[in-house]
C-alpha positions in Angstrom: -34.6 -21.0 8.6 -35.8 -17.5 9.6 -32.8 -17.1 11.8 -30.4 -18.0 9.0 -32.1 -15.6 6.6 -31.8 -12.8 9.2 -28.1 -13.6 9.8 -27.5 -13.5 6.1 -29.2 -10.1 5.8 -27.2 -8.7 8.7 -24.0 -9.8 7.1 -24.9 -8.3 3.8 -25.9 -5.0 5.4 -22.6 -5.0 7.4 -20.5 -5.6 4.2 -22.5 -2.8 2.5 -21.9 -0.4 5.4 -18.1 -1.2 5.3 -17.9 -0.6 1.6 -19.8 2.7 2.0 -17.3 3.7 4.7 -14.3 3.4 2.5 -16.1 5.2 -0.3 -17.1 8.0 2.0 -13.6 8.4 3.5 -12.1 8.6 0.1 -14.6 11.1 -1.1 -14.2 13.5 1.9 -10.4 13.2 2.1 -8.9 16.7 2.6 -6.9 18.2 -0.3 -3.8 18.4 1.9 -3.9 14.6 2.1 -4.5 14.0 -1.6 -4.2 17.0 -3.8 -4.2 15.4 -7.3 -7.9 14.9 -7.5 -10.7 17.2 -6.3 -13.8 15.9 -4.7 -15.8 15.7 -7.9 -13.2 13.7 -9.6 -13.0 11.3 -6.7 -16.8 10.8 -6.7 -16.7 10.2 -10.4 -14.1 7.5 -9.9 -16.2 5.8 -7.2 -19.3 5.8 -9.4 -17.4 4.3 -12.3 -15.8 1.6 -10.3 -19.0 0.7 -8.4 -20.7 0.5 -11.8 -18.0 -2.0 -13.0 -16.7 0.5 -15.6 -13.1 1.6 -16.1 -12.5 4.0 -13.3 -10.3 6.6 -14.9 -10.2 10.4 -14.8 -7.8 13.3 -15.4 -5.8 14.6 -12.4 -5.1 18.3 -11.9 -1.8 18.0 -13.7 -3.3 16.6 -16.9 -2.3 13.0 -16.3 -4.6 10.0 -15.9 -5.7 8.6 -12.5 -7.3 5.2 -12.2 -8.7 3.1 -9.4 -7.1 -0.3 -9.8 -8.9 -2.1 -7.0 -11.4 -1.4 -4.3 -12.6 -3.7 -1.5 -14.4 -3.3 1.7 -11.3 -2.0 3.5 -8.7 -1.2 0.7 -8.3 1.1 -2.2 -5.5 1.0 -4.7 -5.0 3.6 -7.5 -2.5 4.9 -10.0 -2.5 8.7 -9.6 -0.5 9.2 -12.8 2.0 7.4 -15.0 4.6 7.5 -12.2 2.4 7.6 -9.0 0.6 5.1 -6.9 -1.6 5.7 -3.9 -3.1 3.1 -1.5 -5.5 3.4 1.4 -6.1 0.7 3.9 -8.6 0.6 6.9 -7.0 -0.9 10.0 -9.2 -2.3 12.8 -8.4 -1.0 16.3 -10.3 -1.6 19.5 -10.4 2.0 20.4 -9.9 4.0 17.2 -10.0 2.6 13.7 -7.1 3.9 11.5 -6.4 4.7 7.9 -3.0 3.8 6.5 -2.0 5.7 3.3 1.0 4.6 1.2 2.3 7.0 -1.5 4.7 5.8 -4.2 6.6 7.8 -6.8 8.8 6.2 -9.5 11.3 8.4 -11.3 14.1 6.0 -12.1 14.1 5.0 -8.4 10.9 4.2 -6.6 10.3 6.2 -3.4 7.4 5.7 -0.9 6.0 7.2 2.3 3.6 5.9 5.0 1.1 8.0 6.8 -1.6 7.2 9.4 -4.9 9.0 10.1 -8.0 8.6 12.2 -11.4 8.5 10.5 -11.6 12.3 10.5 -8.4 12.4 8.5 -6.4 13.8 11.4 -2.8 12.5 11.7 -2.6 9.5 14.1 0.4 8.1 15.9 1.1 4.4 15.4 3.9 3.0 17.6 4.5 -0.3 15.8 5.2 1.0 12.3 7.9 -1.2 10.7 11.1 0.3 9.4 13.2 -2.7 8.2 16.8 -1.9 7.3 19.1 -3.6 4.7 20.2 -6.6 6.9 16.6 -7.7 7.0 16.4 -8.0 3.2 19.9 -9.3 2.4 21.2 -12.9 2.5 24.6 -13.6 0.8 24.2 -15.9 -2.2 26.7 -18.8 -2.5 27.4 -18.0 -6.2 28.9 -14.6 -5.3 32.3 -14.0 -3.9 32.8 -12.3 -0.6 34.2 -9.2 -2.4 31.2 -9.0 -4.7 28.8 -9.5 -1.7 30.5 -6.6 0.1 30.2 -4.5 -3.1 26.5 -5.2 -3.3 25.9 -4.4 0.3 27.6 -1.0 -0.1 25.5 -0.3 -3.2 22.2 -1.4 -1.7 22.8 0.6 1.5 22.2 3.7 -0.7 19.0 2.4 -2.2 15.5 3.4 -0.8 13.3 0.9 0.8 9.8 0.9 -0.8 6.6 0.2 1.1 3.3 -0.9 -0.4 0.3 -3.0 0.3 0.1 -6.4 -1.5 -2.9 -6.9 -3.8 -6.1 -6.8 -1.8 -4.3 -5.1 1.1 -3.5 -8.1 3.1 0.2 -7.5 3.8 2.3 -4.4 4.1 5.3 -5.3 2.0 8.8 -3.7 2.1 11.5 -4.2 -0.6 14.7 -2.6 -1.6 14.3 -0.5 -4.8 16.7 -1.5 -7.6 15.9 1.2 -10.0 19.2 3.1 -9.8 21.4 0.1 -10.3 23.1 -1.2 -13.5 21.7 -4.3 -15.1 24.4 -6.6 -13.7 24.2 -5.1 -10.2 20.5 -5.6 -10.3 20.7 -9.2 -11.4 23.3 -10.0 -8.6 21.2 -8.1 -6.0 18.1 -10.0 -6.9 19.9 -13.2 -5.9 20.5 -11.8 -2.4 17.4 -9.9 -1.6 13.9 -10.9 -0.3 10.9 -8.9 0.7 9.8 -8.3 4.3 6.0 -8.4 4.9 3.9 -7.5 7.9 0.2 -8.1 8.7 -2.0 -5.9 10.9 -3.1 -8.1 13.8 -4.6 -7.1 17.2 -3.8 -3.4 16.6 -0.2 -3.8 15.6 2.0 -4.8 12.7 3.4 -8.4 13.0 6.0 -9.8 10.6 4.8 -12.6 8.4 7.2 -15.5 7.5 7.5 -16.2 3.8 5.9 -19.7 4.1 2.8 -18.0 5.7 2.1 -15.6 2.9 
């Protein structure tokens, strides 16, 4: 019984330490990595979220930032009405990593990926996925060959958007359809699917749809 109680206590302490780690990393993040919120605003957001209160504050441009979700290894926030920012801790046998995803929606949605070590210094990750249009596109039988070729030409000009799924389990890529007409978007949705990756054994591994 004593051994079980000790194990439970150790697990609880480990979970608390991990939660403290992501809080600390978010709080001390350099301004060049995340400039919309100063250190005080970030600390306020963490205090509000950890107190189970709406975690909202004003960013330096006068818009509203809000922490949407925080777990032991993941933080997801809206930086403004058009911005999204995600932070994910990645296990690594030699050097734990931080993956940051930035998204901006202005008609189209654009995104960027960046990796850092725990001191917020840029880190090189060799297995970063960069799927291209053929990975997302499968012709739909209801569309003619001519229409399919039209869509492929249109979609080749669209940005590919990256983002972590809820909870930070999978890194998901999808073709942005914001710049298309309503009919083009409807037809494109018949042909497109997402591509997802999971961080396993210090590298990104593609996850099949039935495994998600």
